[in-house]
BASE-320295 format. One record per atom (N, C-alpha, C): z, y, x; residue in one letter. Coordinates in steps of 0.001 Angstrom, whole numbers, padded with zeros to 6 digits, always signed. Each point is the difference from the previous one (the first is absolute). Layout:
N
ZYXA...
% end
This chain:
241
+000036-001134+000841X+000001+001239-000951X-000058+001149+001172X-000653+001027-000503X-000305+001168+000672X+001310+001007-000166X+000638+000509+000918X+001123+000697-000050X-000439+001499-000724X+000602+000446-000994X-000232+001250-000490X-001082+000001-000963X-000538-001149-000295X-001197+000023-000922X+000466-000824-001228X-000245+000673-001155X+000343-000622-001344X-001157-000346-001026X-001114+000557+000580X-001294-000240-000904X-001192+000116+000952X-000951-000859-000003X-000977-000188+000970X-001329-000190-000903X-000988+000870+000500X-001225+000173-000635X-001237-000541+000832X-001083-000398-000444X-001046-000660+000659X-001260+001037+000127X-000555+000044+001139X-001328+000579+000103X-000696-000844+001000X-001288-000122-000169X-000741-000878+000967X-000240+000645+001457X+000057+001266+000235X-000332+000678+001265X+000950+001315+000364X+000605-000337+001121X+000924+001211+000473X-000328+000580+001062X-001413-000189+000364X-000456+000617+001067X-000658+001490+000084X+000013+000518-001344X-000531+001214-000219X+001112+000901-000283X-000402+001391-000224X+001073+000767-000283X+000256+000397-001548X-000647-000900-000778X+000069+000109-001339X-000072-001544-000757X+000845-000256-000896X-000466-001219-000570X+000492+000256-001431X-000474-000971-000781X+000126+000051-001560X+000528-001290-000552X+000944+000136-001044X+000582-001153-000726X-000633+000368-001332X-000503-001273-000600X-000501-000153-001276X+000687-000882-000824X-000249-000280-001305X+000424-000940-000958X+001558+000076-000421X+000512-001056-000197X+001315-000091-000514X+001042+000550+000772X-000269+000247+001396X+001112+000512+001001X+000122+001542-000251X-001224+000652-000741X+000275+001475-000229X+001253+000361-001076X-000169-001061-000978X+000901+000070-001032X+001520-000169+000744X-000013-000900+000661X+001472-000382+000689X+000465+001245+000738X-000959+000626+000696X+000297+001062+000938X+000473+001224-000852X-000720+000434-000904X+000165+001230-000907X+001006-000079-001122X-000172-001468-000627X+000809+000020-001295X+001378-000649+000385X+000003-001089+000807X+001378-000657+000262X+000637+000583+001056X-000517+000267+001199X+000839+000807+001052X-000177+001612-000197X-000885+000454-000904X-000050+001433-000358X-000272+000881+001307X-000768-000635+000855X-000450+000769+001293X-001076+001219-000559X+000151+000910+000642X-000967+001339+000012X-000560+000408+001212X-001011+000689-000099X-000808+000673+001242X+001094+000443+001090X-000213-000425+001176X+001079+000436+000964X+001006-001088+000264X+000128-000963-000858X+000941-000912+000318X-000541-001160+000869X+000873-000767+000640X-000569-001087+000818X+000371-001446-000597X-000925-000823+000483X+000172-001547-000460X-000445-000738+001276X+000367-001245+000040X-000382-001038+000960X-001211-000694-000299X-001076-000206+000797X-001039-000570-000089X-000354-001202+000909X-000623-001028-000352X-000316-000924+001140X-001598-000801-000228X-000616-000350+001121X-001381-000551-000292X-000007-001337+000034X+001288-000605-000123X-000024-001576-000148X-000359-000832+001181X-000173+000809+001356X-000432-000683+001135X+000991+000480+001003X+001237+000517-000339X+001230-000002+000944X+000035+001508+000239X-000661+001036-000619X+000300+001384+000324X+000757+000611-001188X+000798+000894+000305X+000702+000882-001257X+000131+001378+000461X-000013+000904-001175X+000046+001249+000370X+000607+000904-000961X+000696+000888+000272X+000533+001132-000990X-001274+000825-000477X-000128+000220-001242X-001157+000744-000256X+000375+001045-001061X-000447+001302+000213X+000131+001056-000968X-001019+000127-001088X+000552+000119-001159X-000912+000050-001347X-000508+001353-000041X-001401+000129+000361X-000856+001288-000246X-000461+000252-001196X-000450-000961-000674X-000533+000197-001312X+000361-001200-001166X+000095+000428-001130X+000554-001152-000883X-001221+000353-001169X-000841-000975-000294X-000620+000096-001167X+000186-000846-000951X-000782-000431-001183X+000350-001024-001153X-000197-001350+000644X-001179-000084+000881X-000172-001237+000457X+000263-000358+001519X+000424+001006+000765X-000005-000348+001406X+001313+000972+000636X+000334-000297+000971X+001035+000709+000809X-000633+000190+001546X-000255+001230+000360X-000642+000104+001255X+001438+000322+000861X-000182-000582+001359X+001105-000003+000936X-000473+000415+001292X+000844+000372+000817X-000185+000246+001419X+001241-000817+000767X-000600-000931+000626X+000965-000848+000932X+000437+000746+001081X+001128-000284+000427X+000858+000617+001263X+000635-000949+000774X-000263-000232+001257X+000753-000781+000897X-000042-001540-000388X-001362-000409+000152X-000193-001545-000222X+000630-000946+000928X+000591-000984-000466X+000844-000785+001011X-000185-001559-000364X-000299-000645+001288X-000338-001455-000322X+001173-000767+000208X+000289-000862-001031X+001202-000867-000239X-000477-001439+000636X+001088-000488+000793X-000275-001276+000552X+000005-001144-000919X-000612-001027-000023X+000142-001105-000791X+001282-000795+000424X+000529-000659-001037X+001138-000774+000014X-000420-001379+000412X+000628-000585+000854X-000381-001273+000360X+001063-001064-000479X-000388-001406-000292X-001371-000293+000317X-000910+000392-001256X-001321+000137+000447X-000861+000346-001106X-000504-001362-000554X+000215-000230-001212X-000278-001182-000654X-001407+000037-000835X-000727-000916+000054X-001165-000383-000921X+000440-000922-000874X+000021+000161-001317X+000385-000880-001071X-001227-000539-000592X-000205-001578+000355X-001105-000519-000644X+000410-000737-001024X-000504+000386-001293X+000279-000631-001288X-001069-000601-000808X+000386-001275-000318X-000970-000588-000983X-000312+000800-001278X-001113-000008-000587X-000249+000884-001068X+000679-000684-001242X+000820+000804-000956X+000569-000712-000990X-000689+000278-001339X+000556-000750-001045X-000941-000110-001194X+000157+001205-000840X+001124+000746+000202X+000299+001204-000772X-000025+001217+000939X-001077+001033-000358X-000097+000933+000877X+001382+000969+000116X+000696-000034-001072X+001297+000668-000078X+001017-000230+000940X+000008-001319+000471X+000912-000600+000837X-000361+000382+001498X-001556+000074+000374X-000306+000381+001030X+000290+001498+000410X-000254+000885-001086X+000308+001335+000108X+001434+000288+000334X+000865-000782-000748X+001629+000143+000138X+000300-000426+001660X-000627-000848+000271X+000360-000646+001484X-000515+001014+000934X-001280+000608-000254X-000651+000944+000960X+001100+001226+000088X+000415+000358-001236X+000542+001108-000074X+001564+000018+000839X+000698-001141-000422X+001241-000376+000768X-000254+000058+001439X-000826-000917+000409X-000196-000324+001442X-000445+001262+000692X-000556+000938-000515X-000495+001291+000577X+001373+000880+000297X+000895-000128-001075X+001392+000647+000230X+000734-000669+001077X-000288-001180+000319X+000644-000833+001099X-000605+000584+001442X-001168+000535-000065X-000825+000515+001353X-001003-001118+000446X-000621-000676-001046X-001061-000916+000751X-001064+000840+000488X-000704-000529+001035X-000958+000855+000672X-001466-000315-000698X-000057-001120-000528X-001385-000602-000728X+000145-000943-000802X-000949-000290-000987X-000037-001110-000890X-001257-000737+000161X+000136-001257+000101X-001148-000939+000220X-000189-000956-001132X-000659+000192-001099X-000179-000682-001189X-000683-001334+000525X+000490-001163-000488X-000754-001404+000388X-000156-000672-001254X-001118-000919+000297X-000435-001042-000992X+000333-001218+000491X+001146-000632-000558X+000595-001360+000318X-000221-000857-000872X+000253-001392+000271X-000396-001143-000923X+000602+000196-001489X+001278+000488-000031X+000557+000058-001597X-000305+001178-000713X-000749+000921+000759X-000383+001424-000813X-000551-000191-001178X+000290+000497-001012X-000633-000012-001400X-000965+001173-000199X+000268+001084+000620X-000921+001131-000055X-000575+000318+001319X-001382+000379-000036X-000626+000161+001241X-000383+001317+000365X+000614+001125-000827X-000432+001394+000399X+001186+000713-000483X-000161+001435+000323X+000919+000874-000265X-000579+001280+000002X+000937+000927-000539X-000513+001462-000082X+000499+000728+001415X-000782+000233+001191X+000520+000426+000920X+000213+001484-000005X-000888+000725-000711X+000283+001460-000151X+001410+000238-000541X+000319-000789-001185X+001160+000027-000786X+001295-000085+001224X-000172-001214+000704X+001098-000211+001080X+000026+001062+000994X-001041+000436+000279X+000139+001261+001102X+000765+001311-000759X-000286+000258-001353X+000608+001006-000670X+001700-000336+000017X+000228-001286-000348X+001457-000496-000158X+000698+000266+001367X-000690-000489+001180X+000659+000233+001351X+000148+001576+000112X-000897+000756-000201X+000198+001377+000233X+001078+000741-000625X+000074-000466-001128X+001186+000638-000866X+001310-000698+000563X+000086-001191+000529X+001189-000592+000444X+000446+000577+001079X-001025+000453+001099X+000046+000525+001147X+000723+001366-000066X-000483+000811-000914X+000604+001401-000484X+001287-000225-000499X+000312-001022-000954X+001431-000036-000560X+000849-000407+000962X-000313-000592+000985X+000802-000552+001175X+000236+000869+001049X-000611+001042-000129X-000075+001047+001265X-000537-000498+001166X-000988-000675+000016X-000672-000552+001270X-001289+000842+000161X-000374-000169+001322X-001405+000814+000329X-000967-001089+000424X-000001-001231-000245X-001095-001000+000236X-000166-000724-001286X-001218+000033-000393X-000376-000636-001250X-000568-001441+000428X+000333-001084-000415X-000447-001450+000412X-001506+000042-000431X-000665-000627+001105X-001497-000405-000401X+000143-001230-000776X-001127-000135-000766X-000172-001247-000997X-001430-000450+000531X+000022-001168+000600X-001080-000615+000615X-001030-000702-001051X-001064-000188+000341X-000982-000859-000985X+000636-001317-000026X-000245-000738-001103X+000414-001229-000228X-000568-001104+001021X+000763-000907+000316X-000444-001090+001061X+000450-001250-000569X-000754-001038+000373X+000595-001500-000279X+001059-000271+001017X+000960-000845-000491X+001136-000367+000837X-000410-000544+001051X-000865-000960+000191X-000414-001022+001152X-000694+001231+001155X-000677+001005-000356X-000646+000951+000925X+001097+000859+000483X+000937+000433-000748X+000932+001024+000373X+000988-000742+001138X+000685-001092-000294X+000837-000656+000749X-000840-000489+001363X-001182-000372-000064X-000744-000301+001322X-000200+001346+000849X-000279+001044-000498X-000285+001244+000710X+001113+000729+000384X+001111-000037-000853X+001276+000890+000305X+000380-000221+001437X+000307+001278+000555X+000270+000085+001639X+001380+000514+000172X+000864+000495-001093X+001231+000368+000358X+000828-000833+000781X+000864+000545+000859X+000857-001011+000763X+001057-000718-000759X+000310+000537-001262X+001144-000706-000721X-000619-000034-001388X-000173-001051-000425X-000613-000489-001287X+001002-000916-000902X+000450+000393-001110X+000819-000467-000859X-000668-000664-001213X+000513-000992-000534X-000596-000482-001313X+001443-000597-000635X-000073+000607-001371X+001011-000401-000755X-000056-001416-000544X+000502-000770+000467X-000333-001595-000350X+001197-000884+000716X+000632-000785-000980X+001077-000995+000586X-000298-001242-000945X-000373-001032+000775X-000166-001241-000769X+001467-000480-000617X+001136+000317+000587X+001081-000372-000660X+000867+001293+000142X+000654+000401-001211X+000788+001038-000142X+001251+000005+000665X+000378+001017+000917X+001236-000146+000747X+000801+001415-000165X+001365-000287-000115X+000931+000871-000117X+000104+000888+001239X-000078-000443+001160X-000109+000531+001315X-001371+000475+000390X-000505+000929-000736X-001417+000406+000253X-000192+000705+001193X+001120+000538+000564X-000119+000778+001382X-000637-000900+001052X+000110-001311+000050X-000243-000842+001169X-001558+000058+000054X-000694+000317-001239X-001501-000273+000008X-000723+001331+000544X+000591+001004+000192X-000526+001134+000483X+000013+000137+001329X-001156+000481+000806X-000159+000333+001272X+000727+001273+000402X+000263+000423+001308X+000363+001203+000448X-000863+001122-000362X+000476+001149-000653X-000964+001097-000305X+000489+001181+000820X+001036+000192+000608X+000510+001012+000600X-000972+000881+000822X-000912-000621+000579X-001120+000878+000905X-001077+000012-000679X-000295-000357-001309X-001047+000205-000919X-000564+001321-000027X-001232+000085+000140X-000661+001523-000240X-000888-000250-001432X-000792-001066+000134X-000928-000412-001088X+000105-001340-000251X+000101-000191-001332X-000133-001355-000529X-000620-000353-001445X-000318-001118-000090X-000618-000356-001331X+000790-001067-000742X+000261+000371-001420X+000636-000814-000897X-000721-000622-001173X-000236-001162-000363X-000886-000570-000952X+001065-000577-001102X-000188+000330-001250X+000623-000400-001268X-001097-000682-000650X+000250-001034-000805X-000912-000891-000817X+000061+000469-001321X-000846-000404-000864X-000115+000238-001554X+000915-000758-000739X-000267+000068-001421X+000648-000779-000853X-000343-001367+000345X+001103-000957+000116X-000386-001402+000506X+000021-000146+001434X+000341+001006+000978X+000073-000116+001249X-001250-000511+000744X+000237-000037+001351X-001105-000497+000779X+000032-001680-000011X-001342-000374+000124X-000235-001454+000149X+000550-000545+001392X+000230-001399+000205X+000427-000449+001271X-001079+000192+000981X-001238-000053-000237X-001118+000280+000812X+000012+001278+000554X+000235+001003-000857X+000077+001392+000307X+001185+000200+000849X+001075-000455-000216X+001138+000261+000586X-000209-000485+001595X-000642-001419+000120X-000216-000489+001293X-000910+000704+000718X-000972+000432-000692X-001182+000870+000658X+000565+001260+000822X+000933+000661-000939X+000728+001272+000375X+000839-000246+001443X+000591-001322-000124X+001025-000529+001047X-000920-000024+001352X-001026-000604-000220X-001071-000446+001155X-000524+001304+000551X-000045+001033-000921X-000466+001412+000545X+000926+000864+000603X+001320-000500+000239X+000852+000704+000530X+001067+000834-001003X-000106-000348-001147X+000933+000696-000996X+001524-000950-000024X+001037+000665-000158X+001279-000591-000014X+000265-000055-001667X+000420-001200-000326X+000678-000225-001385X+001423+000664-000125X+000119+000790-000939X+001473+000756-000028X+000409-000298-001487X+001321-000271-000151X+000765+000014-001244X+000371+001211-000447X-000201+000326-001464X+000593+001013-000616X+001335-000335-000667X+000563-001137+000072X+001184-000200-000467X-000055-001378-001007X+001139-000204-000329X+000029-001309-001051X-000863+000186-001412X-000020+001093-000383X-000447+000177-001489X-001640+000105-000027X-000487-000355-001021X-001598+000039-000233X-000176+001464-000438X-000864+000680+000787X-000262+001462-000466X-001518+000025-000543X-000196+000967-001066X-001294+000388-000333X-000846+000522+001283X-001244-000114-000169X-000834+000481+001118X+000227+001486+000443X+000111+000885-000959X-000037+001459+000313X+001664+000316+000614X+000896-000899-000583X+001547+000041+000581X-000053-000434+001340X-000639-001127+000441X-000018-000476+001312X-000618+000942+000947X-001028+000730-000487X-000603+001027+000907X+000988+001140+000400X+000906+000383-000887X+001068+000804+000360X+001142-000472+000869X+000310-001487-000337X+001015-000673+000864X-000540-000122+001507X-001102-000330+000160X-000399-000250+001279X-000014+001269+000843X-000364+001186-000674X+000078+001420+000745X+001306+000295+000304X+000756-000006-001152X+001637+000289+000464X+000528-000913+000880X-000493-001257+000107X+000842-000856+001276X-000657+000387+001183X-001476+000448+000058X-000411+000470+001164X+000614+001223+000537X+000480+000961-000772X+000634+001059+000209X+001364-000188+000621X+000613-000974-000604X+001397-000535+000523X-000177-000466+001175X-000873-001185+000309X-000003-000601+001153X-000591+000562+001199X-000723+000997-000443X-000518+000870+001330X+000880+001060+000447X+001145+000139-000595X+001091+000824+000479X+000951-000673+000805X+000215-001387-000175X+000783-000872+000767X-000188-000123+001475X+000837+000169+000813X-000425-000155+001611X-000123-001387+000381X
% end
């Protein structure tokens, strides 16, 4: 969370002396926060830069701003790519993307695995959900949402030094023993399955390709809950020496 910032707005470009905010954010600035010309707000480009900006002009459909003192915010490590199998209900994918963004995920990789029922999703909608969650959680990096891939091609091509797969043939109460050391991790990939989980063949392929099977605990979780569980456990284990 950024110190001293209680609301954050988005603009695609902070490199010029003037930027414009349009759409629903105009109402938020003028009606909710009651900002006027001459007041300041904080804006980000979703690529790590943040600036305090002076409101130069307020119109019905847009707010014109002058950015001041653009600052680059360092990324929090480890940077996590969450690879998720496409779920049947789009609303559950959207919920997962929203919450995982709040937890600081760097990127999302949609996958088609054997038990996937749906083979497509609305990428533009997910980008909008991620952008909104980024602003709400006061972050300066909006996660990328990559084009969909097949499970097999992704696990074969992935090259992150640490690769985790939420898969345990036998549920264990002592799940900590299944996790590798993460304290030195800078980037990692985590894979979570769809409704019905991964097949044994998929799990073996991932293991052969360098993924570690990790447990999320003794309870059976829904797919979207498992995504948040693995991210939270990454955050915990990466802080342990």
